[in-house]
VOPAGU-2260 file (C-alpha; in pm, 1 decimal, decimal comma):
REM VOPAGU-2260
SITE   aa  ch    i         X         Y         Z
SITE  UNK   A    0       0,0       0,0       0,0
SITE  UNK   A    1     123,9     350,0     -85,8
SITE  UNK   A    2     230,5     559,2     213,6
SITE  UNK   A    3      -8,8     832,1      98,8
SITE  UNK   A    4    -302,9     608,3     189,2
SITE  UNK   A    5    -198,5     650,6     554,5
SITE  UNK   A    6    -114,4    1020,0     530,9
SITE  UNK   A    7    -284,8    1287,1     737,1
SITE  UNK   A    8    -446,0    1412,0     417,2
SITE  UNK   A    9    -593,3    1070,5     336,3
SITE  UNK   A   10    -718,1    1016,2     692,2
SITE  UNK   A   11    -853,6    1358,6     782,2
SITE  UNK   A   12    -928,2    1563,4     471,3
SITE  UNK   A   13   -1274,7    1613,0     326,0
SITE  UNK   A   14   -1209,0    1394,9      20,3
SITE  UNK   A   15    -998,8    1145,9     220,7
SITE  UNK   A   16    -724,4    1161,1     -39,5
SITE  UNK   A   17    -953,3    1045,1    -321,2
SITE  UNK   A   18    -892,4    1228,2    -651,1
SITE  UNK   A   19   -1172,6    1434,6    -795,2
SITE  UNK   A   20   -1208,8    1632,0   -1116,4
SITE  UNK   A   21    -893,0    1723,8   -1307,7
SITE  UNK   A   22    -850,4    2085,5   -1419,9
SITE  UNK   A   23    -601,4    2210,9   -1680,2
SITE  UNK   A   24    -458,1    2548,4   -1584,2
SITE  UNK   A   25    -281,4    2632,7   -1910,9
SITE  UNK   A   26    -109,1    2961,3   -1987,8
SITE  UNK   A   27    -420,0    3065,9   -2178,7
SITE  UNK   A   28    -651,1    2970,6   -1892,1
SITE  UNK   A   29    -428,0    3148,1   -1639,9
SITE  UNK   A   30    -404,0    3469,5   -1838,6
SITE  UNK   A   31    -224,2    3715,6   -1614,0
SITE  UNK   A   32      29,7    3562,9   -1376,5
SITE  UNK   A   33      64,3    3724,6   -1035,1
SITE  UNK   A   34     362,1    3866,0    -844,3
SITE  UNK   A   35     191,2    3890,4    -507,3
SITE  UNK   A   36      -6,6    3651,4    -290,3
SITE  UNK   A   37    -324,3    3815,3    -169,6
SITE  UNK   A   38    -705,5    3806,9    -158,7
SITE  UNK   A   39    -775,8    4066,6    -427,5
SITE  UNK   A   40    -735,7    3897,2    -770,0
SITE  UNK   A   41   -1029,4    3712,8    -918,3
SITE  UNK   A   42    -976,9    3334,7    -887,0
SITE  UNK   A   43    -883,3    3160,2   -1210,8
SITE  UNK   A   44   -1036,6    2834,4   -1089,3
SITE  UNK   A   45   -1300,6    2720,2    -841,8
SITE  UNK   A   46   -1237,4    2362,9    -729,6
SITE  UNK   A   47   -1381,1    2110,5    -487,2
SITE  UNK   A   48   -1172,8    1935,6    -220,5
SITE  UNK   A   49    -996,8    1641,9    -383,9
SITE  UNK   A   50    -972,4    1801,9    -727,1
SITE  UNK   A   51    -651,7    1785,0    -929,6
SITE  UNK   A   52    -492,8    2084,6   -1100,7
SITE  UNK   A   53    -226,9    2060,4   -1373,5
SITE  UNK   A   54     -71,0    2405,6   -1401,6
SITE  UNK   A   55     158,6    2539,8   -1670,5
SITE  UNK   A   56     407,5    2736,9   -1465,6
SITE  UNK   A   57     658,4    2991,7   -1594,2
SITE  UNK   A   58    1016,1    3004,7   -1472,6
SITE  UNK   A   59    1104,9    3269,6   -1214,7
SITE  UNK   A   60    1188,3    3517,5   -1490,8
SITE  UNK   A   61     876,4    3450,7   -1700,6
SITE  UNK   A   62    1105,6    3339,4   -1982,9
SITE  UNK   A   63    1281,8    3674,9   -2022,7
SITE  UNK   A   64    1635,7    3533,8   -1992,0
SITE  UNK   A   65    1673,7    3345,1   -2319,8
SITE  UNK   A   66    2045,2    3358,3   -2389,4
SITE  UNK   A   67    2370,4    3340,0   -2195,9
SITE  UNK   A   68    2455,3    3680,5   -2340,5
SITE  UNK   A   69    2151,5    3838,2   -2169,6
SITE  UNK   A   70    2203,0    4077,4   -1879,4
SITE  UNK   A   71    1946,3    4040,8   -1599,6
SITE  UNK   A   72    1977,5    4410,6   -1510,4
SITE  UNK   A   73    1859,3    4504,1   -1860,0
SITE  UNK   A   74    1574,4    4253,8   -1891,7
SITE  UNK   A   75    1431,2    4200,9   -1543,6
SITE  UNK   A   76    1209,6    4448,0   -1364,8
SITE  UNK   A   77    1242,0    4387,2    -992,7
SITE  UNK   A   78    1025,9    4302,6    -801,0
SITE  UNK   A   79     836,1    4141,8   -1091,6
SITE  UNK   A   80     984,3    3795,1   -1041,7
SITE  UNK   A   81     835,8    3458,9    -942,2
SITE  UNK   A   82     514,3    3468,7   -1150,0
SITE  UNK   A   83     240,9    3269,0    -981,5
SITE  UNK   A   84     -42,0    3056,4   -1110,8
SITE  UNK   A   85    -370,9    3113,5    -934,2
SITE  UNK   A   86    -538,2    3211,1    -723,9
SITE  UNK   A   87    -731,7    2887,4    -697,3
SITE  UNK   A   88   -1049,5    2906,5    -489,7
SITE  UNK   A   89   -1120,2    2592,0    -285,9
SITE  UNK   A   90   -1486,9    2551,6    -206,3
SITE  UNK   A   91   -1558,9    2520,2     164,2
SITE  UNK   A   92   -1223,7    2656,6     281,7
SITE  UNK   A   93   -1249,9    2904,7     568,0
SITE  UNK   A   94   -1015,7    3074,8     809,6
SITE  UNK   A   95    -893,7    2821,4    1065,1
SITE  UNK   A   96    -895,2    2530,0     818,6
SITE  UNK   A   97    -593,3    2370,1     653,1
SITE  UNK   A   98    -530,3    2331,1     282,1
SITE  UNK   A   99    -359,2    2000,2     200,7
SITE  UNK   A  100    -169,2    1997,1    -129,0
SITE  UNK   A  101     -33,3    1664,8    -255,4
SITE  UNK   A  102     232,2    1720,3    -520,6
SITE  UNK   A  103     165,4    1443,6    -770,2
SITE  UNK   A  104     399,4    1521,8   -1059,1
SITE  UNK   A  105     627,9    1781,3   -1217,4
SITE  UNK   A  106     761,0    1781,3   -1573,1
SITE  UNK   A  107     971,0    2036,1   -1764,5
SITE  UNK   A  108     810,3    2205,5   -2061,8
SITE  UNK   A  109     912,6    2438,3   -2341,8
SITE  UNK   A  110    1203,0    2447,9   -2587,0
SITE  UNK   A  111    1552,7    2354,3   -2472,5
SITE  UNK   A  112    1759,2    2473,7   -2302,3
SITE  UNK   A  113    1467,5    2543,1   -2066,8
SITE  UNK   A  114    1668,4    2570,0   -1743,8
SITE  UNK   A  115    1814,6    2901,2   -1628,2
SITE  UNK   A  116    2037,6    3012,7   -1343,5
SITE  UNK   A  117    2204,8    3350,3   -1306,3
SITE  UNK   A  118    2409,2    3591,3   -1102,2
SITE  UNK   A  119    2197,7    3899,1   -1033,1
SITE  UNK   A  120    2344,2    4224,0    -903,7
SITE  UNK   A  121    2327,7    4255,2    -523,1
SITE  UNK   A  122    2153,2    3921,3    -482,4
SITE  UNK   A  123    2295,0    3599,2    -342,2
SITE  UNK   A  124    2436,7    3437,6     -32,4
SITE  UNK   A  125    2801,0    3543,3     -63,8
SITE  UNK   A  126    2767,2    3898,9    -194,3
SITE  UNK   A  127    2666,5    4240,6     -71,2
SITE  UNK   A  128    2293,1    4307,6     -92,0
SITE  UNK   A  129    2056,2    4588,8      -7,1
SITE  UNK   A  130    2018,4    4445,0     344,1
SITE  UNK   A  131    2382,3    4337,3     383,5
SITE  UNK   A  132    2536,9    4662,5     270,0
SITE  UNK   A  133    2908,0    4646,9     185,0
SITE  UNK   A  134    3149,0    4854,0     -22,5
SITE  UNK   A  135    3255,4    4555,2    -231,6
SITE  UNK   A  136    3183,6    4582,3    -602,5
SITE  UNK   A  137    2908,8    4346,7    -727,9
SITE  UNK   A  138    3006,1    4026,2    -902,8
SITE  UNK   A  139    2968,0    4042,2   -1281,6
SITE  UNK   A  140    2627,0    3943,1   -1411,8
SITE  UNK   A  141    2609,1    3598,5   -1567,7
SITE  UNK   A  142    2336,6    3379,9   -1717,8
SITE  UNK   A  143    2370,4    3004,9   -1761,3
SITE  UNK   A  144    2124,5    2810,0   -1975,7
SITE  UNK   A  145    2097,7    2432,5   -1932,3
SITE  UNK   A  146    1899,6    2149,4   -2084,2
SITE  UNK   A  147    1652,1    1986,5   -1846,3
SITE  UNK   A  148    1511,4    1642,1   -1909,6
SITE  UNK   A  149    1296,4    1447,3   -1665,7
SITE  UNK   A  150    1472,5    1122,8   -1756,3
SITE  UNK   A  151    1834,7    1218,4   -1819,2
SITE  UNK   A  152    1864,6    1509,1   -1575,8
SITE  UNK   A  153    2009,2    1860,8   -1583,4
SITE  UNK   A  154    2302,0    1900,3   -1823,3
SITE  UNK   A  155    2527,8    2140,2   -1634,9
SITE  UNK   A  156    2817,5    2091,8   -1875,3
SITE  UNK   A  157    2965,0    1834,1   -2110,3
SITE  UNK   A  158    3114,0    1661,9   -1806,5
SITE  UNK   A  159    2856,4    1716,6   -1531,9
SITE  UNK   A  160    2492,1    1608,7   -1528,0
SITE  UNK   A  161    2279,3    1672,7   -1220,9
SITE  UNK   A  162    1978,7    1458,2   -1129,9
SITE  UNK   A  163    1640,1    1606,5   -1208,8
SITE  UNK   A  164    1497,4    1675,3    -861,7
SITE  UNK   A  165    1208,2    1914,3    -919,8
SITE  UNK   A  166    1020,4    2098,2    -648,9
SITE  UNK   A  167     787,8    2396,2    -609,9
SITE  UNK   A  168     987,7    2698,9    -500,5
SITE  UNK   A  169     685,6    2915,8    -422,1
SITE  UNK   A  170     352,5    2784,2    -298,1
SITE  UNK   A  171     114,4    2943,6     -54,6
SITE  UNK   A  172    -227,6    3071,9      32,5
SITE  UNK   A  173    -353,1    3426,7      61,9
SITE  UNK   A  174    -297,1    3622,9     380,7
SITE  UNK   A  175    -618,8    3753,7     532,0
SITE  UNK   A  176    -595,5    4118,6     422,1
SITE  UNK   A  177    -242,5    4172,5     292,4
SITE  UNK   A  178    -101,5    4127,1     -54,8
SITE  UNK   A  179     263,2    4021,8     -21,9
SITE  UNK   A  180     535,9    3985,7    -284,9
SITE  UNK   A  181     580,5    3635,6    -424,5
SITE  UNK   A  182     951,5    3677,5    -339,2
SITE  UNK   A  183     876,3    3663,6      35,1
SITE  UNK   A  184     820,4    3348,4     244,5
SITE  UNK   A  185     622,9    3366,6     568,7
SITE  UNK   A  186     341,1    3205,4     769,5
SITE  UNK   A  187     127,0    3155,8     456,8
SITE  UNK   A  188     401,5    2970,2     265,9
SITE  UNK   A  189     534,0    3175,2     -24,5
SITE  UNK   A  190     887,5    3172,1    -163,9
SITE  UNK   A  191    1030,3    2909,1      70,8
SITE  UNK   A  192    1259,6    2746,2    -188,8
SITE  UNK   A  193    1255,5    2427,6      17,7
SITE  UNK   A  194    1356,5    2120,3    -186,5
SITE  UNK   A  195    1129,8    1891,6      18,3
SITE  UNK   A  196     821,4    2055,7    -139,7
SITE  UNK   A  197     858,5    1796,1    -411,6
SITE  UNK   A  198     658,8    1525,7    -589,4
SITE  UNK   A  199     542,3    1268,2    -337,5
SITE  UNK   A  200     505,5    1518,5     -51,8
SITE  UNK   A  201     198,8    1681,3     102,0
SITE  UNK   A  202     229,3    2040,1     218,4
SITE  UNK   A  203     -23,1    2164,6     472,8
SITE  UNK   A  204    -101,1    2538,3     462,1
SITE  UNK   A  205    -305,8    2728,8     722,3
SITE  UNK   A  206    -607,8    2899,3     563,4
SITE  UNK   A  207    -658,1    3270,1     636,2
SITE  UNK   A  208    -938,2    3370,7     400,6
SITE  UNK   A  209   -1251,4    3219,9     250,7
SITE  UNK   A  210   -1162,4    2996,7     -42,9
SITE  UNK   A  211    -796,6    2978,4      67,2
SITE  UNK   A  212    -671,1    3128,8    -263,7
SITE  UNK   A  213    -390,1    2889,4    -352,3
SITE  UNK   A  214     -92,3    3018,9    -552,9
SITE  UNK   A  215     202,4    2823,2    -694,0
SITE  UNK   A  216     497,8    2874,0    -926,9
SITE  UNK   A  217     875,3    2927,0    -933,4
SITE  UNK   A  218     954,0    2560,0    -996,7
SITE  UNK   A  219    1312,6    2437,0    -971,6
SITE  UNK   A  220    1480,4    2148,4   -1154,8
SITE  UNK   A  221    1768,9    2129,0    -906,4
SITE  UNK   A  222    1886,7    2326,9    -606,3
SITE  UNK   A  223    2142,3    2283,8    -331,4
SITE  UNK   A  224    2063,0    2366,8      30,0
SITE  UNK   A  225    2042,7    2743,6      73,5
SITE  UNK   A  226    2008,1    2832,8    -297,0
SITE  UNK   A  227    2352,4    2985,6    -252,9
SITE  UNK   A  228    2387,5    3227,7    -546,2
SITE  UNK   A  229    2018,2    3314,3    -522,8
SITE  UNK   A  230    1898,0    3136,7    -836,5
SITE  UNK   A  231    1832,6    2763,5    -865,7
SITE  UNK   A  232    1780,3    2585,5   -1198,8
SITE  UNK   A  233    1461,7    2775,2   -1278,4
SITE  UNK   A  234    1240,7    2609,9   -1537,7
SITE  UNK   A  235     885,9    2615,8   -1674,4
SITE  UNK   A  236     681,2    2308,8   -1586,3
SITE  UNK   A  237     356,0    2127,0   -1593,7
SITE  UNK   A  238     300,8    2079,3   -1221,8
SITE  UNK   A  239      15,9    1858,1   -1104,2
SITE  UNK   A  240    -124,9    1886,0    -753,1
SITE  UNK   A  241    -419,7    1733,9    -570,9
SITE  UNK   A  242    -586,8    1979,3    -334,8
SITE  UNK   A  243    -788,6    1881,6     -29,4
SITE  UNK   A  244    -924,3    2049,8     279,9
SITE  UNK   A  245    -893,8    1961,5     648,7
SITE  UNK   A  246   -1162,4    2142,4     846,0
SITE  UNK   A  247   -1076,3    2309,1    1177,1
SITE  UNK   A  248    -709,8    2203,2    1175,6
SITE  UNK   A  249    -557,4    2530,9    1287,7
SITE  UNK   A  250    -187,5    2606,1    1319,9
SITE  UNK   A  251      41,1    2900,8    1244,5
SITE  UNK   A  252     315,4    2785,1    1004,5
SITE  UNK   A  253     329,9    2545,3     706,4
SITE  UNK   A  254     376,1    2174,4     768,2
SITE  UNK   A  255     491,8    1898,7     538,1
SITE  UNK   A  256     467,9    1522,2     529,1
SITE  UNK   A  257     629,0    1264,7     305,1
SITE  UNK   A  258     700,1     894,6     330,4
SITE  UNK   A  259     994,4     940,2     565,7
SITE  UNK   A  260     925,7    1234,4     796,6
SITE  UNK   A  261     708,5    1509,9     940,1
SITE  UNK   A  262     835,7    1866,8     892,8
SITE  UNK   A  263     743,3    2213,9    1010,5
SITE  UNK   A  264     863,5    2522,3     823,0
SITE  UNK   A  265     971,9    2862,5     953,6
SITE  UNK   A  266    1077,5    3177,3     767,5
SITE  UNK   A  267    1248,9    3474,4     929,9
SITE  UNK   A  268    1566,6    3676,8     962,8
SITE  UNK   A  269    1803,6    3613,8    1129,4
SITE  UNK   A  270    1838,0    3249,5    1031,0
SITE  UNK   A  271    1835,1    3124,4    1389,9
SITE  UNK   A  272    1486,3    3270,8    1435,4
SITE  UNK   A  273    1361,5    3074,5    1133,2
SITE  UNK   A  274    1509,5    2763,7    1295,2
SITE  UNK   A  275    1343,4    2845,1    1626,9
SITE  UNK   A  276    1004,9    2888,6    1458,9
SITE  UNK   A  277    1036,8    2557,5    1276,0
SITE  UNK   A  278    1146,8    2363,0    1583,3
SITE  UNK   A  279     890,8    2526,8    1811,2
SITE  UNK   A  280     612,8    2431,6    1572,3
SITE  UNK   A  281     742,5    2073,9    1554,1
SITE  UNK   A  282     754,5    2048,0    1934,2
SITE  UNK   A  283     396,1    2170,6    1954,9
SITE  UNK   A  284     281,3    1935,6    1678,4
SITE  UNK   A  285     432,5    1633,9    1852,9
SITE  UNK   A  286     270,8    1736,2    2180,7
SITE  UNK   A  287     -70,9    1813,3    2033,9
SITE  UNK   A  288    -118,3    1514,0    1805,1
SITE  UNK   A  289     136,7    1241,9    1878,2
SITE  UNK   A  290      93,2    1209,1    2256,8
SITE  UNK   A  291     429,3    1359,2    2350,5
SITE  UNK   A  292     491,2    1564,8    2660,7
SITE  UNK   A  293     606,3    1902,5    2527,2
SITE  UNK   A  294     927,8    1908,0    2730,8
SITE  UNK   A  295    1005,8    1549,9    2633,3
SITE  UNK   A  296     947,1    1637,2    2267,0
SITE  UNK   A  297    1186,6    1932,1    2305,1
SITE  UNK   A  298    1452,4    1704,9    2448,9
SITE  UNK   A  299    1389,7    1430,1    2190,3
SITE  UNK   A  300    1429,6    1672,9    1900,2
SITE  UNK   A  301    1760,7    1778,9    2049,6
SITE  UNK   A  302    1879,6    1426,0    1974,5
SITE  UNK   A  303    1677,9    1330,0    1665,8
SITE  UNK   A  304    1564,6    1649,7    1493,5
SITE  UNK   A  305    1694,6    1748,1    1152,2
SITE  UNK   A  306    1710,8    2089,7     984,0
SITE  UNK   A  307    1687,6    2157,5     609,9
SITE  UNK   A  308    1797,4    2495,3     478,8
SITE  UNK   A  309    1564,9    2611,7     204,7
SITE  UNK   A  310    1694,8    2955,2     116,3
SITE  UNK   A  311    1952,3    3193,8     265,1
SITE  UNK   A  312    1898,6    3464,9       3,7
SITE  UNK   A  313    1534,6    3576,8       6,0
SITE  UNK   A  314    1383,4    3862,8     211,4
SITE  UNK   A  315    1330,3    3600,5     483,2
SITE  UNK   A  316    1528,2    3279,2     522,9
SITE  UNK   A  317    1344,5    2945,0     530,4
SITE  UNK   A  318    1428,1    2632,8     728,9
SITE  UNK   A  319    1240,0    2307,7     777,9
SITE  UNK   A  320    1267,8    2108,9    1102,4
SITE  UNK   A  321    1179,7    1740,9    1077,5
SITE  UNK   A  322    1171,6    1410,1    1259,4
SITE  UNK   A  323    1158,5    1063,2    1108,2
SITE  UNK   A  324     822,2     886,8    1117,8
SITE  UNK   A  325    1000,6     572,2    1229,8
SITE  UNK   A  326    1093,6     749,3    1552,6
SITE  UNK   A  327     751,8     907,1    1611,8
SITE  UNK   A  328     583,5     571,6    1549,2
SITE  UNK   A  329     769,5     407,4    1838,0
SITE  UNK   A  330     581,8     630,6    2083,8
SITE  UNK   A  331     241,1     497,8    1981,5
């Protein structure tokens, strides 16, 4: 039996993990892509819990970097990056519920080379930025185009091929009243750039407004921990998700589940505060739903917890704290 059949989504969600109607969210159906996550745009889709959406996502640059001779400073208009599909209205979703999103599949699309990474002025983990102000001169701009194939991988060079390990860089729901840049991760999800938000995982997002208003985009073909230079292998995709609803499951920060572990996700600056958020939420989750004493959970995670660095370059840094299901299961 597939692990998903025992997932929280399959056990507790409205549709119990059973797939419903499939919707095709093509470029034409999407129309205008969005650069903020908020409650104001008109939904492009209304779906029922359990429905499946196959979305044609753009890369983070909406295809504007086409050649290695391109200069990002001449072609990109900050902050118009990370175009988002959506919003998707989920019938029955209300504040205090949880949106469960099972990532079923991701495939590259478009002409090759469809993968793009770049050095962008005053952006990255080892350079001066607007927030980390230094007198050092910026690194020279550079664009690298790579072929991306779901079967053969990411062709970095004639000698190096990276495995194709796609994930959704930006996924989230609308805040209650705010409209926030798709470059920013926070309590609603957003630009977390966390490689575990990948096919085979379920991400759980706290709902803040009626209909939830799900957004997704910024899909990556490969990325190391931290997204060091600021730009992963960005690529356009067909990303397929199954969306369900868990009524009255209320928590503050995104959660994730896959076959191996449970994870809670925090975003903040400085990085240690993002880690604290993630670990605090995991302690509270273990205490609330897995019969742990909170102090014992705190001490257990000191020995068995794991931290995954999503990004160390965005307006807020993202970290995921996790614990293996095999350990949690021993307590039951």
